[in-house]
C-alpha positions in Angstrom: 8.2 79.4 254.7 6.8 80.2 258.0 8.8 83.5 258.1 7.4 84.4 254.7 3.8 83.8 255.7 4.2 86.3 258.5 6.6 88.8 257.0 6.1 88.9 253.3 5.8 92.3 251.6 2.3 93.4 250.6 2.7 94.2 246.9 0.0 94.7 244.2 1.1 91.6 242.3 1.4 89.3 245.2 -1.0 86.4 245.0 -1.4 86.9 241.3 -1.5 83.7 239.2 -2.0 85.3 235.7 1.4 84.7 234.0 1.0 87.8 231.9 0.6 90.0 235.0 3.4 88.3 236.8 5.6 88.9 233.7 4.7 92.6 233.7 5.6 93.0 237.4 8.9 91.2 236.9 9.8 93.3 233.9 9.1 96.5 235.8 11.1 95.3 238.8 14.3 94.9 236.7 16.4 97.9 237.5 13.5 99.9 239.1 12.9 100.3 242.8 10.0 98.3 244.3 8.4 101.4 245.7 8.2 103.0 242.2 6.8 99.8 240.7 4.3 99.5 243.6 2.8 102.8 242.4 3.0 102.3 238.7 2.0 98.7 238.3 -1.8 99.1 239.0 -2.2 101.9 236.4 -0.2 99.9 233.8 -2.3 96.8 234.3 -5.5 98.9 234.2 -4.4 100.2 230.8 -3.2 96.8 229.5 -5.1 94.2 231.6 -4.3 91.2 229.4 -1.8 89.8 227.0 -4.2 90.5 224.2 -4.6 94.1 225.3 -0.8 94.5 225.3 -0.5 92.9 221.8 -3.3 95.1 220.4 -1.8 98.3 221.7 0.6 100.5 219.8 4.2 100.6 220.9 3.8 104.4 221.5 1.0 103.7 223.9 3.0 101.2 225.8 6.0 103.5 226.0 3.9 106.4 227.2 2.4 104.3 230.0 6.0 103.1 230.9 7.2 106.7 231.5 9.1 107.2 234.8 10.2 103.5 235.0 13.3 104.0 232.8 15.1 101.4 230.7 12.4 101.5 228.0 13.9 98.4 226.3 11.9 96.4 228.8 8.6 97.9 227.5 9.6 97.3 223.9 10.4 93.7 224.7 7.1 93.2 226.5 5.2 94.6 223.5 7.2 92.5 221.0 6.9 89.3 223.0 3.1 89.8 223.6 2.6 90.0 219.9 4.8 86.9 219.3 2.7 85.0 221.9 -0.6 86.1 220.3 0.5 85.5 216.7 2.6 82.3 217.2 1.5 80.8 220.4 -2.2 81.2 220.0 -2.4 83.6 222.9 -1.2 81.2 225.5 1.9 82.1 227.6 4.7 79.4 227.5 4.4 77.4 230.7 8.0 76.3 231.3 11.2 78.1 232.2 12.9 76.9 229.0 10.1 78.0 226.7 9.8 81.4 228.4 13.5 82.0 227.8 12.7 82.1 224.1 10.6 85.3 224.5 12.3 88.7 223.8 13.7 90.3 227.0 13.1 87.2 229.2 16.2 86.1 230.9 16.9 83.3 233.4 15.6 85.2 236.5 12.4 86.3 234.9 11.7 82.9 233.3 12.3 81.3 236.7 10.0 83.7 238.5 7.1 83.3 236.0 7.4 79.6 235.7 7.6 79.0 239.5 4.9 81.5 240.5 2.4 81.0 237.7 2.9 77.4 236.8 4.5 75.8 239.9 7.7 74.7 238.1 10.5 73.7 240.5 13.1 76.2 239.3 15.1 79.0 240.9 14.6 82.7 240.3 17.9 84.4 241.2 17.6 88.2 241.3 20.0 90.6 243.0 18.4 90.0 246.4 18.8 86.2 246.1 22.4 86.6 244.9 23.2 88.6 248.1 21.5 86.1 250.4 23.2 83.1 248.7 26.6 84.7 248.7 26.4 85.0 252.5 24.8 81.6 253.1 27.7 80.1 251.1 30.3 82.5 252.4 31.3 83.1 248.8 34.7 84.8 248.4 34.4 85.0 244.6 33.3 88.2 243.0 29.5 87.8 242.7 29.5 88.9 239.0 32.1 86.3 238.0 31.0 83.2 236.1 32.1 80.7 238.8 30.2 82.6 241.5 27.1 82.9 239.3 27.1 79.2 238.6 27.6 78.3 242.2 24.7 80.5 243.3 22.4 79.2 240.6 23.2 75.5 241.4 22.7 76.0 245.2 19.5 78.0 244.7 18.1 75.4 242.4 18.9 72.6 244.9 17.0 74.5 247.6 13.8 75.0 245.7 11.1 72.7 247.1 8.6 70.8 245.0 5.7 72.3 246.9 5.1 76.0 246.4 8.3 76.8 244.5 7.0 80.3 243.6 6.4 81.2 247.3 9.9 79.9 248.1 11.5 82.1 245.5 9.5 85.1 246.6 10.5 84.3 250.2 14.2 84.4 249.3 13.7 87.7 247.5 11.9 89.2 250.5 14.6 87.9 252.8 17.2 89.9 250.8 14.9 93.0 250.7 14.0 93.1 254.4 16.6 91.2 256.4 19.8 90.4 254.4 20.4 94.0 253.5 23.4 95.2 251.4 25.3 97.0 254.2 23.6 96.1 257.5 22.2 92.5 257.4 19.9 92.0 260.4 21.3 88.5 261.3 19.5 88.4 264.6 16.1 88.4 262.9 17.1 86.2 260.0 15.2 82.9 259.9 18.2 81.0 258.3 21.0 82.5 260.3 22.0 79.1 261.7 22.6 77.9 258.1 24.6 81.0 257.1 28.3 80.3 256.6 29.0 84.0 256.2 27.5 84.7 259.6 29.4 81.9 261.2 32.7 83.2 259.7 31.8 86.8 260.6 32.2 87.9 257.0 28.5 88.8 256.3 29.2 92.5 256.2 32.0 92.0 253.6 29.8 90.0 251.3 29.0 89.9 248.5 32.3 90.6 246.9 31.9 92.9 243.8 34.1 93.8 240.9 34.8 97.5 240.7 32.6 99.1 238.2 33.8 101.3 235.4 32.5 104.9 235.7 29.8 105.7 233.2 31.1 107.0 229.9 30.5 110.8 229.3 28.4 112.0 226.3 26.8 115.3 225.3 23.4 115.4 223.6 23.0 118.8 221.9 19.4 119.6 221.1 17.5 122.4 219.5 14.2 123.9 220.6 12.4 125.2 217.6 9.0 127.0 218.1 6.2 127.8 215.7 2.8 129.2 216.6 3.2 128.1 220.2 4.2 124.6 219.2 7.6 122.9 219.7 9.2 120.5 217.2 9.9 117.0 218.5 11.4 114.0 216.8 11.1 110.3 217.6 14.1 108.1 218.1 14.7 104.9 216.3 12.9 102.0 217.9 16.1 100.4 219.2 19.0 101.7 221.1 19.3 104.4 223.7 15.9 106.0 224.4 14.5 103.9 221.6 11.1 105.0 220.3 10.9 108.0 222.6 10.2 111.6 221.6 12.7 114.4 222.2 13.9 117.7 221.0 15.8 117.2 217.7 19.5 116.8 218.4 22.8 114.9 218.0 25.1 113.1 220.4 28.8 113.2 220.7 31.3 111.5 223.0 32.6 113.4 226.0 31.2 116.4 227.9 31.5 119.5 225.8 32.1 122.8 227.5 31.4 124.5 224.2 30.3 123.1 220.9 32.1 123.9 217.6 29.9 126.7 216.1 30.4 125.5 212.5 29.3 122.0 213.5 26.4 123.4 215.5 25.1 125.3 212.5 25.5 122.4 210.1 23.6 120.0 212.5 20.8 122.5 213.1 20.2 122.9 209.4 20.4 119.1 208.8 17.9 118.4 211.6 15.5 121.3 211.1 16.0 122.2 207.5 17.2 125.3 205.5 16.7 128.6 207.2 17.2 127.3 210.8 20.2 128.2 212.8 21.3 127.7 216.4 20.6 130.5 218.8 21.6 131.1 222.4 22.1 128.2 224.8 19.1 127.8 227.0 19.9 125.0 229.4 22.3 122.2 230.3 21.6 119.4 232.7 23.4 116.1 233.5 21.7 112.7 234.0 23.5 109.5 234.8 22.3 106.2 233.3 23.8 102.8 233.9 26.7 103.1 231.4 26.4 106.7 230.3 26.6 110.1 231.9 24.8 112.4 229.5 25.1 116.2 229.4 21.9 117.6 227.8 22.6 121.0 226.2 19.5 122.8 224.7 19.9 125.6 222.2 17.1 127.9 220.9 16.6 127.4 217.2 16.0 130.5 215.2 14.3 130.7 211.7 15.6 133.2 209.2 12.4 132.8 207.2 14.3 131.5 204.2 13.0 127.9 204.5 9.7 126.3 205.2 9.3 124.9 208.7 9.5 121.1 208.7 6.1 119.4 208.6 4.6 117.0 211.1 5.1 113.5 209.8 6.1 110.1 210.9 8.8 110.6 213.5 8.4 114.3 213.6 5.7 116.4 215.4 4.9 120.0 216.2 3.7 119.5 219.8 1.8 121.6 222.3 2.6 121.4 226.1 -0.4 119.0 226.4 1.0 116.8 223.6 4.4 116.7 225.3 2.9 115.5 228.5 1.0 112.7 226.7 3.9 111.4 224.6 6.4 108.8 225.6 9.3 111.0 226.7 12.3 110.1 229.0 12.5 111.6 232.5 15.8 113.2 231.5 14.2 114.8 228.4 11.4 116.2 230.5 13.9 117.8 232.8 15.7 119.3 229.8 12.4 120.6 228.4 11.5 122.2 231.7 14.9 123.8 232.0 14.8 125.3 228.5 11.2 126.5 229.0 12.2 128.2 232.3 15.1 129.9 230.6 12.9 131.2 227.8 10.4 132.6 230.4 13.3 134.4 232.1 14.4 135.9 228.8 10.9 137.1 228.0 10.5 138.6 231.4 13.6 140.7 231.2 
């Protein structure tokens, strides 16, 4: 713990004892870089400073504030769980690891982190950094994502957690992985536990952890239509669950694989289905590719043209004619913002010719 006192990272949520705020920080840190969260956390907490404020907010407001952090399911789970706690738990956060696990989106790591830091429960919090540290300390030859390896790491990590300051101990292990026990170049000379590390003794630290080869992300194409009316652009809102759940985007449809060229008949049918009679696909404006964890998505944006034979679709729930200012304020994925900018730039070039 002496190393942690002198070397711990200065982070906006460090020293925080409010379980709600610890929960927010841990949700953000899942699959998002610490430097990004360091910047975004203060603004998010300023907007939703308490569990009650989160529960009272609309999901759209929470998603909008979450922009840029990615993996929006985390924000949806935060919002849903906050309402559950307020409605069913009387506004008090569960105080044990096991009780926290019952909340939407709270897994073993997050439950352990909240319970140990906020409530002082003697329980492990095993994130990716801790897994790496423990795989080297144990000189674990098993693939780190295998069930036997996961069980061994959890058991050993739990045995190491002290009764005094368990939250600080867990954070110390996380910081050790983030600052010293790095993925490719562990700084063993500066490591405070190098004498206890079986991997260092065996000279295998640079080969650990062992990982199972990942499958490449599956290719998909999202074909979208940019329909304009009086300087406004039509947006639609996705269903609350699933990919980009609850976010706003240009109306479109997704197909498997990366399409070099869409079938014109299908393109016309989908355009009319999404926008209504009288709308047809025009020229392609832009195509960009973005890679998510399990998908590599090709965004293809077409201009939508109106023949004047049908009334433009009205703004309603799940559909909105949006200005540029509206678009900036809505909950929109980073990838969709890039597709919007690319299409807008192409239109500007067309009009300038």
